[in-house]
C-alpha angles and dihedrals in degrees: 000000000000111000110198143029093248092056091044091055091047091054090049090050089052089050091053090055096057133074093224144010122211136201134169129237098267094049090049091050098043101037103027090209122192092205092208135133095241092140095048132052107245145081123307113241121233107272116233123196127185104211105154096184099030093242098143115111116243089231091078118110089243089070098048091110094232094110129034107263127191118199114199111207143147098237113063154344115237141143130211138146097354090314120118120193111204117195117219129195106244090204092065133062104288098205093049090052091049092049091048092050092048091047090053088050090051092244101146105178140039129198104202107206098177171168115263096247093049091047091049090051091057090046093048091049089045091232098146142082101199143015120209118196124192112195122184108208095201099049118091121190117192096192132023145101122309115254116252116272122233140169138172090066136120127211107253100175140355130185143150130243106188105296094352125094112203119199124184117197125192122215114239 
């Protein structure tokens, strides 16, 4: 949940600075994100989706064909309407395979926007440079998923945008 226009624009600016943006299956299903830079002038990053069993409906914004989208899965390789399905071996390290595929495609950066399990996987594998946390001090959620856990970081920057506190941590 992003609470104000300033924070929304900042997130879209961050998106424009990266080669790719990644979400997992549940985030794609629950949020139906477009993962574009529509609120900031700049290029759209390649959209990455981890959908191991290809269960996401084609009606999602991610599959509108307007931005190159790569769907990592364990079922098949295929290409259609700006969508690339990349088959992974579920007996090997998934994140290593994804990073190798992206490296071969000359995609040098990933902004992982969620969900919690996908974020935690990158943290556990220590495949990250930075963690950016947006916390809205007015919003209270009674139920939900726990935020990812991380350590071995130092606070690089912290600032406020209206009711949002933004913290940027650097990996040691």
